[in-house]
N, C-alpha and C positions, 0 to 999 in steps of 0.2 A: 585457680591457684590455691595452694594449700596455705594453712596458717603459718607453717614453717617457712614457706617462701616469702610471705609478707613480713615476717619478723625482722630481717636485716634492714629493709627499707624503713620500717617503722622506727627502728632503733636509730638509724641515721638521721631521720627527721627530728626525733626527740632530741638527739645530740645537737642538731643545728639550732633548735629553739633554746636549748640551755646556753649555747654560746651567745646567741642573740641577747638573751636576758643579761648576760654578763657584760655585754658591750653597750647596750641601750639601757640607761638607768631609768627607774620608775619616776613618775612625776608627782610633785607635791600636790595635795588636794586643792590648795589655794589657786593653783594654776588651771584647774579644769574649766572653770567658767570662761577664762580668757581663750583657751584653746578651742573650746566648743564654739564660742562666739566668732573667733577667727575662721573656723571651719565653715560655719554657716554663711558668713560673708563671702568666703572663697567660692562656695557653691553657687551663690547668687551671681557673683561677678563672672564666673565661668560661663554662665548662660548668655552673657552679653559680649564678653571679650576673652579670648584665649590668653592674651598677654596679661590682662588683669587677673585672670584666674591663676596663672603661674605665680604672679607676685603675691597673691593671697595665700597660695600654698607655702611659699617661702616664709611669709609672716607667721602662718600657723605652726610651721615646723620650728621657727625661732622661739615662739611662745612655749612650746613643749620643751625645747632645749633649755630655755631660761629657768624653768621651774623643775629642772632635773634634781633628783636626790640620789647621787651615786652611793654605792655601798662602800663602807670604809672599815678598815681593820684597826681598832683602837688598842694602843699598848696597854697592857694589864699590870705593869709593875706599879707598886704603891708609891705614893709621895710625889706624883707628878700632876701637871695640869696641861691638857692638850688644847690645841687651837680650837676655838669655838667657831671659826669660819675659814673659808678659803680666801686667799688674797695676798697682799704684800704688807709686811710689817712697816708701819710708818713712824712709830715712836716706841721707845723703851725708856720710860722716865718714872721718877717718883712723883706721885700726885695724890691729893686727898680724894677719897671715894666720893661718889655722888651724894650731895647733901640730903636728898630725899630719903636715904636709908637711915639717917640718924646715927652714923658710925663715928661722928666727930671729924676732926681735921687732921688727925694723925695720918701721915702719908703711907701709901701702899705702892707697890711696884706696878705700874700700868703698862701693858703691852697692847698697842693699838694695831689692828689689821684693817687695811683699806681694801674695799671690794669695788672692782669696776663692773660694768654691765656684762662683762664676759665671764665673770667668776660664778661659781655655784653660790646661790643666795640663801640656802638654808643655814641655820645656826645650830651648833651642837653643844651639848653639855661638856664642860672641861674636866670633870672629875665625878666619881661616885659620891652621892650624898643626898641631902634633902633641901628642897627649896624653902627658905625661911621667909623670904619677902619678894613680892613682885610690885614694882612701882613704875607707872607711866607718867612722863612729864612732857607736856607740849613745849614747843620751842621753835627756833628758826630752822632754815634749810640752807645753811652755809655749806660750802664744799667740804665733804667729809674728811679730806686729807689735811685740813687745817687743824692745828693743835686746839684752838678755841672751840672747835666743833664739839668737843667732849663736854663743855660747859653750856654752850648756847643752843645747840640743836635739839630738836625733838628726839626723845629717847625712851627706851623701855629697859628697866634695870632689874636684874635678878641678884638676890643675895643667896649664896649657896653655902651650906655647912657640909664640908666633906666628911666622909666616914672616919677620917683621921683627926677630925676636930678643927680643921682650918676653915676660915671664912674667905670665900672667893666672891668676887663681884663680876658679873658679865653684863655689858651694856650694848644693846642694839641702838645704833645712832642713825637717824635719817640723814641723807645727804642732799646735794644740790638738785638731784633728779628724784631721789627716793621720796615717796609721799605716803608710804604705807608700811607700818611695822606690824607683824603678826607674831603673837606669842601664845602658845597653847600648853603651858604648864602653870600650875597653881601652887599657892603657898601650902606647905605641908606635904607636898608630893615627893616621893622617893624617885630619884633619877640615876641613870647610869652614864658613865663617861662615854662620849661619842653619840649619845642619843640625840636625835633631832628634836628641837623644841620651838623653832620659830623661823621667820623669814622676813627679809627686808626687800622691797621691790625697787629695782633699778638703781644700783650704785649706792654704796653706803659704807658704814664702818662699824666694827665691833671692838670694844675695849674689854680686856681682861685685867682685873686687879687681883694681885696675889700679895700675901703678907711680905713685909720687909724681911730680909734674910733669905728670901727665895733666890735661887740661882737662875737667872734668865739664860736660856739656851739658844736664843735667836737675836738677831740684830736688825736694825732698820735696813730695808731693801730686800730682805730675805722673803721668799715665797713660803706660804703655809698651806697645808692641806687640812681642812677641818676634820676633827676627830682622829687625826693621825699624827700630825707634827706635834712634838712635845715642846711647849713654850717655856716651861719652867719646872725646876725641881723645888718642891716646897720644903720649908724648914723642918728638920727632924726634931722629934721629942714633943 
């Protein structure tokens, strides 16, 4: 068979893999040890029981799915803050920012997004800018959909100075099941809107604080897509 005869099949196969990449999202590095461990256990179980092997394969696939990092198209217009997480808006209220940042008690507009175990669990930067502070605080593991979870639960907080000069606060909050918060950005780092920066394992919540005078574009009960849904328009000037 000539190279010319091979080319159509090769092109079709390449197109298939391109389509597959678009449908099957990549996996967050934090999930690799879990998936590998589940795969090893599945292999061992398969040697003793076919049914147990099938169950192990389902668990392995679920681990890979849980740590998925789907591609997102982030809006580029200036003066907005996009959702830092997939989930459901649970609160849109005025509240003082986390005390550990030292920003005082002047209220900001807080938009809270609750994540179930079925949501994408990576977090994304809400706007272009620079990380000014990263602060971790241990705490309780109350249900993340409770309002007091913002104050009482274990959390990791980012202070972001946007390129337009606004200060935004993003808080990863552990929940009733969540026991591990991962954050891989550092103080002084330049970041882009929609960029992934962390992960919370197994059901949690993410709070976004924007300046008063911002216009909230979502309401409680609305679904959000991390890196794509615009949560607020920031004050002009």
